[in-house]
N, CA, C and O atoms as a Maestro MAE file, in Angstrom:
{
 s_m_m2io_version
 :::
 2.0.0
}

f_m_ct {
 s_m_title
 :::
 protein
 m_atom[348] {
  # First column is atom index #
  i_m_mmod_type
  r_m_x_coord
  r_m_y_coord
  r_m_z_coord
  i_m_residue_number
  s_m_chain_name
  s_m_pdb_residue_name
  s_m_pdb_atom_name
  i_m_atomic_number
  :::
  1 25 168.298 19.213 -84.891 1 A "MET " " N  " 7
  2 3 167.229 18.457 -83.870 1 A "MET " " CA " 6
  3 2 167.631 20.016 -83.156 1 A "MET " " C  " 6
  4 15 168.669 20.654 -83.333 1 A "MET " " O  " 8
  5 25 166.315 20.423 -82.207 2 A "LYS " " N  " 7
  6 3 166.432 21.401 -81.300 2 A "LYS " " CA " 6
  7 2 166.078 20.660 -79.957 2 A "LYS " " C  " 6
  8 15 164.891 20.338 -79.905 2 A "LYS " " O  " 8
  9 25 166.819 20.321 -78.878 3 A "ALA " " N  " 7
  10 3 166.201 20.207 -77.308 3 A "ALA " " CA " 6
  11 2 165.394 20.863 -76.868 3 A "ALA " " C  " 6
  12 15 165.313 22.086 -76.989 3 A "ALA " " O  " 8
  13 25 164.433 19.917 -76.096 4 A "VAL " " N  " 7
  14 3 162.948 20.910 -75.419 4 A "VAL " " CA " 6
  15 2 163.434 20.990 -74.121 4 A "VAL " " C  " 6
  16 15 163.247 19.888 -73.606 4 A "VAL " " O  " 8
  17 25 163.916 21.677 -73.412 5 A "TYR " " N  " 7
  18 3 163.947 21.911 -72.031 5 A "TYR " " CA " 6
  19 2 162.726 21.884 -71.194 5 A "TYR " " C  " 6
  20 15 161.641 22.306 -71.594 5 A "TYR " " O  " 8
  21 25 162.980 21.260 -69.756 6 A "SER " " N  " 7
  22 3 161.953 21.561 -68.764 6 A "SER " " CA " 6
  23 2 162.398 22.523 -68.343 6 A "SER " " C  " 6
  24 15 163.433 23.130 -68.619 6 A "SER " " O  " 8
  25 25 161.056 22.833 -67.145 7 A "HIS " " N  " 7
  26 3 161.535 24.032 -66.327 7 A "HIS " " CA " 6
  27 2 162.975 24.209 -65.285 7 A "HIS " " C  " 6
  28 15 163.461 25.150 -64.657 7 A "HIS " " O  " 8
  29 25 163.313 22.847 -65.479 8 A "SER " " N  " 7
  30 3 164.511 23.047 -63.937 8 A "SER " " CA " 6
  31 2 166.215 23.332 -65.468 8 A "SER " " C  " 6
  32 15 167.399 23.509 -65.183 8 A "SER " " O  " 8
  33 25 165.666 23.267 -66.731 9 A "GLY " " N  " 7
  34 3 166.832 23.433 -67.397 9 A "GLY " " CA " 6
  35 2 167.261 22.402 -68.350 9 A "GLY " " C  " 6
  36 15 167.819 22.474 -69.445 9 A "GLY " " O  " 8
  37 25 166.850 21.427 -67.635 10 A "GLN " " N  " 7
  38 3 167.649 19.946 -68.280 10 A "GLN " " CA " 6
  39 2 167.031 19.587 -69.600 10 A "GLN " " C  " 6
  40 15 165.819 19.581 -69.814 10 A "GLN " " O  " 8
  41 25 167.984 19.285 -70.480 11 A "SER " " N  " 7
  42 3 166.856 18.453 -71.833 11 A "SER " " CA " 6
  43 2 166.199 17.109 -71.351 11 A "SER " " C  " 6
  44 15 166.508 16.125 -70.678 11 A "SER " " O  " 8
  45 25 165.199 17.563 -72.011 12 A "SER " " N  " 7
  46 3 164.285 16.285 -71.671 12 A "SER " " CA " 6
  47 2 164.010 15.656 -73.184 12 A "SER " " C  " 6
  48 15 163.168 14.765 -73.075 12 A "SER " " O  " 8
  49 25 164.300 15.770 -74.105 13 A "ALA " " N  " 7
  50 3 163.526 15.132 -75.280 13 A "ALA " " CA " 6
  51 2 164.371 16.425 -76.473 13 A "ALA " " C  " 6
  52 15 164.654 17.622 -76.417 13 A "ALA " " O  " 8
  53 25 164.507 15.337 -77.439 14 A "LEU " " N  " 7
  54 3 164.606 16.227 -78.903 14 A "LEU " " CA " 6
  55 2 163.865 16.006 -80.097 14 A "LEU " " C  " 6
  56 15 163.547 14.901 -80.536 14 A "LEU " " O  " 8
  57 25 163.496 17.598 -80.818 15 A "LEU " " N  " 7
  58 3 162.404 17.206 -82.121 15 A "LEU " " CA " 6
  59 2 162.938 17.807 -83.129 15 A "LEU " " C  " 6
  60 15 163.763 18.720 -83.080 15 A "LEU " " O  " 8
  61 25 162.645 17.488 -83.728 16 A "SER " " N  " 7
  62 3 162.982 17.556 -85.373 16 A "SER " " CA " 6
  63 2 162.984 19.304 -85.734 16 A "SER " " C  " 6
  64 15 162.109 19.751 -84.993 16 A "SER " " O  " 8
  65 25 163.357 20.031 -86.238 17 A "ASP " " N  " 7
  66 3 162.999 21.386 -86.728 17 A "ASP " " CA " 6
  67 2 161.397 21.569 -87.357 17 A "ASP " " C  " 6
  68 15 160.621 22.489 -87.099 17 A "ASP " " O  " 8
  69 25 161.214 20.647 -88.067 18 A "SER " " N  " 7
  70 3 159.891 21.042 -88.791 18 A "SER " " CA " 6
  71 2 159.053 20.406 -87.308 18 A "SER " " C  " 6
  72 15 158.046 21.086 -87.113 18 A "SER " " O  " 8
  73 25 159.209 19.389 -86.337 19 A "THR " " N  " 7
  74 3 158.442 19.476 -85.339 19 A "THR " " CA " 6
  75 2 158.092 20.429 -84.509 19 A "THR " " C  " 6
  76 15 156.969 20.692 -84.080 19 A "THR " " O  " 8
  77 25 159.851 21.312 -84.144 20 A "ALA " " N  " 7
  78 3 159.412 22.444 -83.420 20 A "ALA " " CA " 6
  79 2 158.417 23.639 -84.305 20 A "ALA " " C  " 6
  80 15 157.447 24.263 -83.874 20 A "ALA " " O  " 8
  81 25 159.066 23.693 -85.724 21 A "ASN " " N  " 7
  82 3 157.981 24.770 -86.504 21 A "ASN " " CA " 6
  83 2 156.584 24.558 -86.190 21 A "ASN " " C  " 6
  84 15 155.936 25.568 -85.914 21 A "ASN " " O  " 8
  85 25 155.801 23.067 -86.178 22 A "THR " " N  " 7
  86 3 154.621 22.699 -86.461 22 A "THR " " CA " 6
  87 2 153.914 23.468 -85.091 22 A "THR " " C  " 6
  88 15 152.919 24.194 -85.077 22 A "THR " " O  " 8
  89 25 154.820 23.031 -83.911 23 A "LEU " " N  " 7
  90 3 154.563 23.118 -82.312 23 A "LEU " " CA " 6
  91 2 154.325 24.631 -82.510 23 A "LEU " " C  " 6
  92 15 153.166 25.047 -82.533 23 A "LEU " " O  " 8
  93 25 155.503 25.579 -82.671 24 A "ASN " " N  " 7
  94 3 155.347 26.757 -82.407 24 A "ASN " " CA " 6
  95 2 154.294 27.236 -83.724 24 A "ASN " " C  " 6
  96 15 153.615 28.235 -83.490 24 A "ASN " " O  " 8
  97 25 154.206 26.896 -84.433 25 A "HIS " " N  " 7
  98 3 152.909 27.074 -85.068 25 A "HIS " " CA " 6
  99 2 151.376 27.000 -84.437 25 A "HIS " " C  " 6
  100 15 150.669 28.006 -84.380 25 A "HIS " " O  " 8
  101 25 151.089 26.146 -84.129 26 A "THR " " N  " 7
  102 3 150.045 25.831 -83.073 26 A "THR " " CA " 6
  103 2 149.665 26.288 -82.035 26 A "THR " " C  " 6
  104 15 148.519 26.221 -81.589 26 A "THR " " O  " 8
  105 25 150.826 26.922 -81.432 27 A "ILE " " N  " 7
  106 3 150.971 27.709 -80.217 27 A "ILE " " CA " 6
  107 2 150.104 29.368 -80.169 27 A "ILE " " C  " 6
  108 15 149.225 29.895 -79.487 27 A "ILE " " O  " 8
  109 25 151.094 29.784 -81.489 28 A "ALA " " N  " 7
  110 3 150.895 30.477 -81.904 28 A "ALA " " CA " 6
  111 2 149.719 31.110 -82.652 28 A "ALA " " C  " 6
  112 15 149.401 32.266 -82.372 28 A "ALA " " O  " 8
  113 25 149.018 30.384 -83.636 29 A "GLY " " N  " 7
  114 3 147.614 29.863 -84.238 29 A "GLY " " CA " 6
  115 2 146.710 30.021 -82.708 29 A "GLY " " C  " 6
  116 15 145.946 30.984 -82.623 29 A "GLY " " O  " 8
  117 25 146.809 29.186 -81.685 30 A "TRP " " N  " 7
  118 3 145.810 29.303 -80.102 30 A "TRP " " CA " 6
  119 2 145.956 30.556 -79.670 30 A "TRP " " C  " 6
  120 15 145.060 31.354 -79.393 30 A "TRP " " O  " 8
  121 25 147.130 30.708 -79.619 31 A "PHE " " N  " 7
  122 3 147.207 32.592 -78.601 31 A "PHE " " CA " 6
  123 2 146.094 33.590 -79.278 31 A "PHE " " C  " 6
  124 15 145.324 34.368 -78.715 31 A "PHE " " O  " 8
  125 25 146.310 33.234 -81.033 32 A "ARG " " N  " 7
  126 3 145.741 34.548 -82.108 32 A "ARG " " CA " 6
  127 2 144.654 34.045 -81.621 32 A "ARG " " C  " 6
  128 15 144.345 34.938 -80.832 32 A "ARG " " O  " 8
  129 25 143.507 32.910 -81.486 33 A "ARG " " N  " 7
  130 3 141.949 32.427 -81.632 33 A "ARG " " CA " 6
  131 2 141.810 33.028 -79.912 33 A "ARG " " C  " 6
  132 15 140.803 33.655 -79.582 33 A "ARG " " O  " 8
  133 25 142.628 32.824 -79.189 34 A "VAL " " N  " 7
  134 3 142.398 33.451 -77.621 34 A "VAL " " CA " 6
  135 2 142.092 35.262 -77.561 34 A "VAL " " C  " 6
  136 15 141.304 35.945 -76.907 34 A "VAL " " O  " 8
  137 25 142.964 35.532 -78.411 35 A "ALA " " N  " 7
  138 3 143.156 36.725 -78.083 35 A "ALA " " CA " 6
  139 2 141.807 37.474 -78.975 35 A "ALA " " C  " 6
  140 15 141.333 38.544 -78.594 35 A "ALA " " O  " 8
  141 25 141.349 36.830 -80.053 36 A "GLN " " N  " 7
  142 3 140.176 37.321 -80.781 36 A "GLN " " CA " 6
  143 2 138.964 37.306 -79.994 36 A "GLN " " C  " 6
  144 15 138.266 38.311 -79.856 36 A "GLN " " O  " 8
  145 25 138.674 36.068 -79.424 37 A "TRP " " N  " 7
  146 3 138.066 35.825 -78.609 37 A "TRP " " CA " 6
  147 2 137.804 36.458 -77.466 37 A "TRP " " C  " 6
  148 15 136.757 36.224 -76.862 37 A "TRP " " O  " 8
  149 25 138.734 37.362 -77.002 38 A "LEU " " N  " 7
  150 3 138.898 37.839 -75.904 38 A "LEU " " CA " 6
  151 2 138.665 39.209 -75.907 38 A "LEU " " C  " 6
  152 15 138.321 39.782 -74.873 38 A "LEU " " O  " 8
  153 25 138.909 40.153 -77.609 39 A "ALA " " N  " 7
  154 3 138.524 41.167 -78.058 39 A "ALA " " CA " 6
  155 2 136.937 41.162 -77.965 39 A "ALA " " C  " 6
  156 15 136.130 40.294 -78.301 39 A "ALA " " O  " 8
  157 25 136.750 42.463 -77.376 40 A "PRO " " N  " 7
  158 3 135.059 42.923 -77.448 40 A "PRO " " CA " 6
  159 2 134.767 43.135 -78.704 40 A "PRO " " C  " 6
  160 15 135.584 43.812 -79.328 40 A "PRO " " O  " 8
  161 25 133.581 42.646 -79.416 41 A "GLN " " N  " 7
  162 3 132.884 42.567 -80.533 41 A "GLN " " CA " 6
  163 2 131.940 43.601 -80.493 41 A "GLN " " C  " 6
  164 15 130.949 43.519 -79.767 41 A "GLN " " O  " 8
  165 25 132.174 44.610 -81.243 42 A "LEU " " N  " 7
  166 3 131.537 45.630 -81.459 42 A "LEU " " CA " 6
  167 2 129.970 45.114 -82.208 42 A "LEU " " C  " 6
  168 15 129.927 44.177 -83.006 42 A "LEU " " O  " 8
  169 25 129.057 45.703 -81.894 43 A "PRO " " N  " 7
  170 3 127.849 45.411 -82.624 43 A "PRO " " CA " 6
  171 2 127.691 46.286 -84.066 43 A "PRO " " C  " 6
  172 15 128.099 47.441 -84.191 43 A "PRO " " O  " 8
  173 25 127.158 45.669 -84.910 44 A "ALA " " N  " 7
  174 3 127.009 46.506 -86.456 44 A "ALA " " CA " 6
  175 2 125.608 47.618 -85.899 44 A "ALA " " C  " 6
  176 15 124.816 47.826 -84.980 44 A "ALA " " O  " 8
  177 25 126.030 48.053 -87.171 45 A "PRO " " N  " 7
  178 3 124.823 48.958 -87.372 45 A "PRO " " CA " 6
  179 2 123.540 47.886 -87.877 45 A "PRO " " C  " 6
  180 15 123.668 46.917 -88.625 45 A "PRO " " O  " 8
  181 25 122.515 48.287 -87.347 46 A "ARG " " N  " 7
  182 3 121.259 48.193 -87.809 46 A "ARG " " CA " 6
  183 2 120.214 48.234 -88.732 46 A "ARG " " C  " 6
  184 15 119.231 48.553 -88.062 46 A "ARG " " O  " 8
  185 25 119.780 48.050 -90.215 47 A "ILE " " N  " 7
  186 3 119.063 48.522 -91.013 47 A "ILE " " CA " 6
  187 2 117.691 47.656 -91.020 47 A "ILE " " C  " 6
  188 15 117.355 46.483 -90.856 47 A "ILE " " O  " 8
  189 25 117.167 48.757 -91.270 48 A "TYR " " N  " 7
  190 3 115.421 48.320 -90.969 48 A "TYR " " CA " 6
  191 2 114.432 48.715 -92.254 48 A "TYR " " C  " 6
  192 15 114.039 49.837 -92.571 48 A "TYR " " O  " 8
  193 25 114.200 47.640 -92.788 49 A "GLN " " N  " 7
  194 3 112.702 48.286 -94.681 49 A "GLN " " CA " 6
  195 2 111.557 48.738 -93.548 49 A "GLN " " C  " 6
  196 15 111.335 48.202 -92.462 49 A "GLN " " O  " 8
  197 25 110.909 49.881 -94.146 50 A "HIS " " N  " 7
  198 3 109.655 49.652 -94.058 50 A "HIS " " CA " 6
  199 2 109.012 50.363 -94.879 50 A "HIS " " C  " 6
  200 15 109.545 51.389 -95.302 50 A "HIS " " O  " 8
  201 25 107.648 49.975 -95.326 51 A "MET " " N  " 7
  202 3 106.959 50.355 -96.585 51 A "MET " " CA " 6
  203 2 105.539 50.895 -95.616 51 A "MET " " C  " 6
  204 15 105.053 50.369 -94.616 51 A "MET " " O  " 8
  205 25 105.133 52.118 -96.343 52 A "ASP " " N  " 7
  206 3 103.915 52.413 -96.401 52 A "ASP " " CA " 6
  207 2 102.785 52.461 -97.108 52 A "ASP " " C  " 6
  208 15 102.915 52.375 -98.329 52 A "ASP " " O  " 8
  209 25 101.671 52.580 -96.652 53 A "ARG " " N  " 7
  210 3 100.392 52.137 -97.371 53 A "ARG " " CA " 6
  211 2 100.428 52.125 -98.363 53 A "ARG " " C  " 6
  212 15 99.782 51.330 -99.046 53 A "ARG " " O  " 8
  213 25 101.581 53.446 -99.044 54 A "SER " " N  " 7
  214 3 101.140 52.937 -100.898 54 A "SER " " CA " 6
  215 2 101.938 52.113 -100.961 54 A "SER " " C  " 6
  216 15 101.464 51.367 -101.817 54 A "SER " " O  " 8
  217 25 102.758 51.739 -100.684 55 A "GLY " " N  " 7
  218 3 103.545 50.349 -100.920 55 A "GLY " " CA " 6
  219 2 105.370 51.335 -101.367 55 A "GLY " " C  " 6
  220 15 106.097 50.757 -102.175 55 A "GLY " " O  " 8
  221 25 105.781 52.480 -100.869 56 A "GLN " " N  " 7
  222 3 106.350 53.150 -101.049 56 A "GLN " " CA " 6
  223 2 107.646 52.043 -99.609 56 A "GLN " " C  " 6
  224 15 107.393 51.627 -98.478 56 A "GLN " " O  " 8
  225 25 109.229 51.953 -100.664 57 A "ILE " " N  " 7
  226 3 109.648 51.294 -99.324 57 A "ILE " " CA " 6
  227 2 110.875 52.610 -98.764 57 A "ILE " " C  " 6
  228 15 111.508 53.452 -99.401 57 A "ILE " " O  " 8
  229 25 110.823 52.351 -97.643 58 A "TYR " " N  " 7
  230 3 111.578 53.561 -96.981 58 A "TYR " " CA " 6
  231 2 112.792 52.336 -95.608 58 A "TYR " " C  " 6
  232 15 112.678 51.279 -94.988 58 A "TYR " " O  " 8
  233 25 113.889 53.518 -95.832 59 A "TRP " " N  " 7
  234 3 114.766 52.805 -94.734 59 A "TRP " " CA " 6
  235 2 115.171 53.567 -93.452 59 A "TRP " " C  " 6
  236 15 115.648 54.702 -93.475 59 A "TRP " " O  " 8
  237 25 114.958 52.897 -92.408 60 A "SER " " N  " 7
  238 3 116.072 53.607 -91.061 60 A "SER " " CA " 6
  239 2 117.195 52.791 -90.952 60 A "SER " " C  " 6
  240 15 117.406 51.760 -91.592 60 A "SER " " O  " 8
  241 25 118.054 53.415 -89.928 61 A "GLY " " N  " 7
  242 3 118.804 52.506 -89.745 61 A "GLY " " CA " 6
  243 2 119.395 52.999 -87.896 61 A "GLY " " C  " 6
  244 15 118.993 54.059 -87.417 61 A "GLY " " O  " 8
  245 25 120.215 52.187 -87.192 62 A "PHE " " N  " 7
  246 3 120.496 52.543 -86.060 62 A "PHE " " CA " 6
  247 2 122.365 51.761 -86.018 62 A "PHE " " C  " 6
  248 15 122.870 50.708 -86.407 62 A "PHE " " O  " 8
  249 25 122.796 52.867 -85.396 63 A "ASN " " N  " 7
  250 3 123.971 52.581 -85.019 63 A "ASN " " CA " 6
  251 2 124.352 52.071 -83.650 63 A "ASN " " C  " 6
  252 15 125.206 52.895 -83.322 63 A "ASN " " O  " 8
  253 25 124.239 51.185 -82.614 64 A "PRO " " N  " 7
  254 3 124.386 50.939 -81.697 64 A "PRO " " CA " 6
  255 2 125.535 51.220 -80.662 64 A "PRO " " C  " 6
  256 15 125.381 51.201 -79.441 64 A "PRO " " O  " 8
  257 25 126.636 51.466 -81.284 65 A "ASN " " N  " 7
  258 3 127.903 52.102 -80.779 65 A "ASN " " CA " 6
  259 2 128.382 53.471 -80.676 65 A "ASN " " C  " 6
  260 15 129.342 53.911 -80.044 65 A "ASN " " O  " 8
  261 25 127.237 54.270 -81.675 66 A "THR " " N  " 7
  262 3 127.429 55.469 -81.505 66 A "THR " " CA " 6
  263 2 126.323 56.159 -80.942 66 A "THR " " C  " 6
  264 15 126.454 57.162 -80.240 66 A "THR " " O  " 8
  265 25 124.979 55.517 -81.308 67 A "GLY " " N  " 7
  266 3 123.794 56.146 -80.818 67 A "GLY " " CA " 6
  267 2 122.789 56.641 -81.783 67 A "GLY " " C  " 6
  268 15 121.579 56.862 -81.727 67 A "GLY " " O  " 8
  269 25 123.915 56.760 -82.894 68 A "LEU " " N  " 7
  270 3 123.263 57.611 -84.241 68 A "LEU " " CA " 6
  271 2 121.940 56.620 -85.072 68 A "LEU " " C  " 6
  272 15 121.954 55.390 -85.114 68 A "LEU " " O  " 8
  273 25 121.045 57.350 -85.576 69 A "SER " " N  " 7
  274 3 120.463 56.903 -86.173 69 A "SER " " CA " 6
  275 2 119.862 57.714 -87.274 69 A "SER " " C  " 6
  276 15 119.995 58.935 -87.199 69 A "SER " " O  " 8
  277 25 119.038 57.053 -88.570 70 A "ILE " " N  " 7
  278 3 118.346 57.837 -89.620 70 A "ILE " " CA " 6
  279 2 117.220 57.352 -89.937 70 A "ILE " " C  " 6
  280 15 117.243 56.122 -89.964 70 A "ILE " " O  " 8
  281 25 116.424 57.725 -90.141 71 A "ARG " " N  " 7
  282 3 114.648 57.398 -90.081 71 A "ARG " " CA " 6
  283 2 114.111 57.616 -91.289 71 A "ARG " " C  " 6
  284 15 114.282 58.732 -91.778 71 A "ARG " " O  " 8
  285 25 113.276 56.514 -92.107 72 A "TRP " " N  " 7
  286 3 112.218 56.858 -92.954 72 A "TRP " " CA " 6
  287 2 113.088 57.700 -94.875 72 A "TRP " " C  " 6
  288 15 112.466 58.365 -95.704 72 A "TRP " " O  " 8
  289 25 114.500 57.306 -94.933 73 A "VAL " " N  " 7
  290 3 115.251 57.623 -96.062 73 A "VAL " " CA " 6
  291 2 114.992 56.741 -97.221 73 A "VAL " " C  " 6
  292 15 114.200 55.799 -97.222 73 A "VAL " " O  " 8
  293 25 115.784 57.159 -98.277 74 A "SER " " N  " 7
  294 3 115.413 56.279 -99.709 74 A "SER " " CA " 6
  295 2 116.673 55.240 -99.171 74 A "SER " " C  " 6
  296 15 117.186 55.121 -98.058 74 A "SER " " O  " 8
  297 25 116.918 54.589 -100.392 75 A "GLU " " N  " 7
  298 3 117.822 53.725 -100.286 75 A "GLU " " CA " 6
  299 2 119.257 53.666 -100.363 75 A "GLU " " C  " 6
  300 15 120.026 52.828 -99.893 75 A "GLU " " O  " 8
  301 25 119.595 55.226 -101.377 76 A "ALA " " N  " 7
  302 3 120.453 55.819 -101.776 76 A "ALA " " CA " 6
  303 2 121.245 56.724 -100.231 76 A "ALA " " C  " 6
  304 15 122.418 56.952 -99.939 76 A "ALA " " O  " 8
  305 25 120.080 57.000 -99.618 77 A "GLU " " N  " 7
  306 3 120.530 57.789 -98.173 77 A "GLU " " CA " 6
  307 2 121.196 56.754 -97.074 77 A "GLU " " C  " 6
  308 15 122.070 57.137 -96.296 77 A "GLU " " O  " 8
  309 25 120.633 55.243 -97.093 78 A "ILE " " N  " 7
  310 3 120.914 54.231 -96.222 78 A "ILE " " CA " 6
  311 2 122.116 54.284 -96.473 78 A "ILE " " C  " 6
  312 15 122.965 54.448 -95.597 78 A "ILE " " O  " 8
  313 25 122.395 54.143 -97.820 79 A "ARG " " N  " 7
  314 3 123.570 53.549 -98.257 79 A "ARG " " CA " 6
  315 2 124.919 54.274 -97.714 79 A "ARG " " C  " 6
  316 15 125.752 53.621 -97.085 79 A "ARG " " O  " 8
  317 25 125.059 55.384 -97.935 80 A "VAL " " N  " 7
  318 3 125.483 56.847 -97.406 80 A "VAL " " CA " 6
  319 2 125.434 56.829 -96.294 80 A "VAL " " C  " 6
  320 15 126.504 56.370 -95.895 80 A "VAL " " O  " 8
  321 25 124.554 57.157 -95.179 81 A "TRP " " N  " 7
  322 3 124.959 56.866 -94.006 81 A "TRP " " CA " 6
  323 2 125.461 55.942 -93.229 81 A "TRP " " C  " 6
  324 15 126.056 56.157 -92.173 81 A "TRP " " O  " 8
  325 25 125.148 54.440 -93.927 82 A "LEU " " N  " 7
  326 3 125.813 53.376 -93.758 82 A "LEU " " CA " 6
  327 2 127.593 53.115 -93.807 82 A "LEU " " C  " 6
  328 15 128.311 52.401 -93.106 82 A "LEU " " O  " 8
  329 25 127.906 54.029 -94.953 83 A "GLU " " N  " 7
  330 3 129.395 54.366 -95.068 83 A "GLU " " CA " 6
  331 2 130.279 55.038 -94.232 83 A "GLU " " C  " 6
  332 15 131.473 54.795 -94.060 83 A "GLU " " O  " 8
  333 25 129.650 55.829 -93.771 84 A "GLN " " N  " 7
  334 3 129.546 56.834 -92.778 84 A "GLN " " CA " 6
  335 2 129.785 56.319 -91.319 84 A "GLN " " C  " 6
  336 15 130.408 56.927 -90.449 84 A "GLN " " O  " 8
  337 25 129.452 55.638 -91.251 85 A "GLN " " N  " 7
  338 3 129.234 54.465 -89.789 85 A "GLN " " CA " 6
  339 2 130.423 53.833 -89.548 85 A "GLN " " C  " 6
  340 15 130.781 53.494 -88.420 85 A "GLN " " O  " 8
  341 25 131.315 53.583 -90.964 86 A "TYR " " N  " 7
  342 3 132.316 52.874 -90.763 86 A "TYR " " CA " 6
  343 2 133.727 53.811 -91.130 86 A "TYR " " C  " 6
  344 15 134.901 53.461 -91.251 86 A "TYR " " O  " 8
  345 25 133.203 54.879 -91.226 87 A "ARG " " N  " 7
  346 3 134.966 55.915 -90.938 87 A "ARG " " CA " 6
  347 2 135.499 56.215 -90.385 87 A "ARG " " C  " 6
  348 15 136.503 56.820 -90.760 87 A "ARG " " O  " 8
  :::
 }
 m_bond[347] {
  # First column is bond index #
  i_m_from
  i_m_to
  i_m_order
  :::
  1 1 2 1
  2 2 3 1
  3 3 4 2
  4 3 5 1
  5 5 6 1
  6 6 7 1
  7 7 8 2
  8 7 9 1
  9 9 10 1
  10 10 11 1
  11 11 12 2
  12 11 13 1
  13 13 14 1
  14 14 15 1
  15 15 16 2
  16 15 17 1
  17 17 18 1
  18 18 19 1
  19 19 20 2
  20 19 21 1
  21 21 22 1
  22 22 23 1
  23 23 24 2
  24 23 25 1
  25 25 26 1
  26 26 27 1
  27 27 28 2
  28 27 29 1
  29 29 30 1
  30 30 31 1
  31 31 32 2
  32 31 33 1
  33 33 34 1
  34 34 35 1
  35 35 36 2
  36 35 37 1
  37 37 38 1
  38 38 39 1
  39 39 40 2
  40 39 41 1
  41 41 42 1
  42 42 43 1
  43 43 44 2
  44 43 45 1
  45 45 46 1
  46 46 47 1
  47 47 48 2
  48 47 49 1
  49 49 50 1
  50 50 51 1
  51 51 52 2
  52 51 53 1
  53 53 54 1
  54 54 55 1
  55 55 56 2
  56 55 57 1
  57 57 58 1
  58 58 59 1
  59 59 60 2
  60 59 61 1
  61 61 62 1
  62 62 63 1
  63 63 64 2
  64 63 65 1
  65 65 66 1
  66 66 67 1
  67 67 68 2
  68 67 69 1
  69 69 70 1
  70 70 71 1
  71 71 72 2
  72 71 73 1
  73 73 74 1
  74 74 75 1
  75 75 76 2
  76 75 77 1
  77 77 78 1
  78 78 79 1
  79 79 80 2
  80 79 81 1
  81 81 82 1
  82 82 83 1
  83 83 84 2
  84 83 85 1
  85 85 86 1
  86 86 87 1
  87 87 88 2
  88 87 89 1
  89 89 90 1
  90 90 91 1
  91 91 92 2
  92 91 93 1
  93 93 94 1
  94 94 95 1
  95 95 96 2
  96 95 97 1
  97 97 98 1
  98 98 99 1
  99 99 100 2
  100 99 101 1
  101 101 102 1
  102 102 103 1
  103 103 104 2
  104 103 105 1
  105 105 106 1
  106 106 107 1
  107 107 108 2
  108 107 109 1
  109 109 110 1
  110 110 111 1
  111 111 112 2
  112 111 113 1
  113 113 114 1
  114 114 115 1
  115 115 116 2
  116 115 117 1
  117 117 118 1
  118 118 119 1
  119 119 120 2
  120 119 121 1
  121 121 122 1
  122 122 123 1
  123 123 124 2
  124 123 125 1
  125 125 126 1
  126 126 127 1
  127 127 128 2
  128 127 129 1
  129 129 130 1
  130 130 131 1
  131 131 132 2
  132 131 133 1
  133 133 134 1
  134 134 135 1
  135 135 136 2
  136 135 137 1
  137 137 138 1
  138 138 139 1
  139 139 140 2
  140 139 141 1
  141 141 142 1
  142 142 143 1
  143 143 144 2
  144 143 145 1
  145 145 146 1
  146 146 147 1
  147 147 148 2
  148 147 149 1
  149 149 150 1
  150 150 151 1
  151 151 152 2
  152 151 153 1
  153 153 154 1
  154 154 155 1
  155 155 156 2
  156 155 157 1
  157 157 158 1
  158 158 159 1
  159 159 160 2
  160 159 161 1
  161 161 162 1
  162 162 163 1
  163 163 164 2
  164 163 165 1
  165 165 166 1
  166 166 167 1
  167 167 168 2
  168 167 169 1
  169 169 170 1
  170 170 171 1
  171 171 172 2
  172 171 173 1
  173 173 174 1
  174 174 175 1
  175 175 176 2
  176 175 177 1
  177 177 178 1
  178 178 179 1
  179 179 180 2
  180 179 181 1
  181 181 182 1
  182 182 183 1
  183 183 184 2
  184 183 185 1
  185 185 186 1
  186 186 187 1
  187 187 188 2
  188 187 189 1
  189 189 190 1
  190 190 191 1
  191 191 192 2
  192 191 193 1
  193 193 194 1
  194 194 195 1
  195 195 196 2
  196 195 197 1
  197 197 198 1
  198 198 199 1
  199 199 200 2
  200 199 201 1
  201 201 202 1
  202 202 203 1
  203 203 204 2
  204 203 205 1
  205 205 206 1
  206 206 207 1
  207 207 208 2
  208 207 209 1
  209 209 210 1
  210 210 211 1
  211 211 212 2
  212 211 213 1
  213 213 214 1
  214 214 215 1
  215 215 216 2
  216 215 217 1
  217 217 218 1
  218 218 219 1
  219 219 220 2
  220 219 221 1
  221 221 222 1
  222 222 223 1
  223 223 224 2
  224 223 225 1
  225 225 226 1
  226 226 227 1
  227 227 228 2
  228 227 229 1
  229 229 230 1
  230 230 231 1
  231 231 232 2
  232 231 233 1
  233 233 234 1
  234 234 235 1
  235 235 236 2
  236 235 237 1
  237 237 238 1
  238 238 239 1
  239 239 240 2
  240 239 241 1
  241 241 242 1
  242 242 243 1
  243 243 244 2
  244 243 245 1
  245 245 246 1
  246 246 247 1
  247 247 248 2
  248 247 249 1
  249 249 250 1
  250 250 251 1
  251 251 252 2
  252 251 253 1
  253 253 254 1
  254 254 255 1
  255 255 256 2
  256 255 257 1
  257 257 258 1
  258 258 259 1
  259 259 260 2
  260 259 261 1
  261 261 262 1
  262 262 263 1
  263 263 264 2
  264 263 265 1
  265 265 266 1
  266 266 267 1
  267 267 268 2
  268 267 269 1
  269 269 270 1
  270 270 271 1
  271 271 272 2
  272 271 273 1
  273 273 274 1
  274 274 275 1
  275 275 276 2
  276 275 277 1
  277 277 278 1
  278 278 279 1
  279 279 280 2
  280 279 281 1
  281 281 282 1
  282 282 283 1
  283 283 284 2
  284 283 285 1
  285 285 286 1
  286 286 287 1
  287 287 288 2
  288 287 289 1
  289 289 290 1
  290 290 291 1
  291 291 292 2
  292 291 293 1
  293 293 294 1
  294 294 295 1
  295 295 296 2
  296 295 297 1
  297 297 298 1
  298 298 299 1
  299 299 300 2
  300 299 301 1
  301 301 302 1
  302 302 303 1
  303 303 304 2
  304 303 305 1
  305 305 306 1
  306 306 307 1
  307 307 308 2
  308 307 309 1
  309 309 310 1
  310 310 311 1
  311 311 312 2
  312 311 313 1
  313 313 314 1
  314 314 315 1
  315 315 316 2
  316 315 317 1
  317 317 318 1
  318 318 319 1
  319 319 320 2
  320 319 321 1
  321 321 322 1
  322 322 323 1
  323 323 324 2
  324 323 325 1
  325 325 326 1
  326 326 327 1
  327 327 328 2
  328 327 329 1
  329 329 330 1
  330 330 331 1
  331 331 332 2
  332 331 333 1
  333 333 334 1
  334 334 335 1
  335 335 336 2
  336 335 337 1
  337 337 338 1
  338 338 339 1
  339 339 340 2
  340 339 341 1
  341 341 342 1
  342 342 343 1
  343 343 344 2
  344 343 345 1
  345 345 346 1
  346 346 347 1
  347 347 348 2
  :::
 }
}
C-alpha cells in the first residue's frame, strides 16, 4: 500500500498499488490528451479533381502549409506530388 500525502506532507489515506497505478495511468492519459489538444494541427494538402469538356480527368493540389500547388496533372503525377509533400 502507498500513502497519499496532502500538501502539508501528512498522510491522509492509503491506496493499494493497483489503485495508485490506475490513478497514475489516468493522470498520464489526461496530460497526453491535453498536450495533443494544445499541439497545433497543420492542415493537410488539398486535392481536387477536374474534368475537361472531352471528359478527361485531371488533378490539382494545394499544400496550405508550404503554399505549393500543382495544377492539371495526371493521377500518377498528383500521387508523386502528394508523397513529396510528406517528406
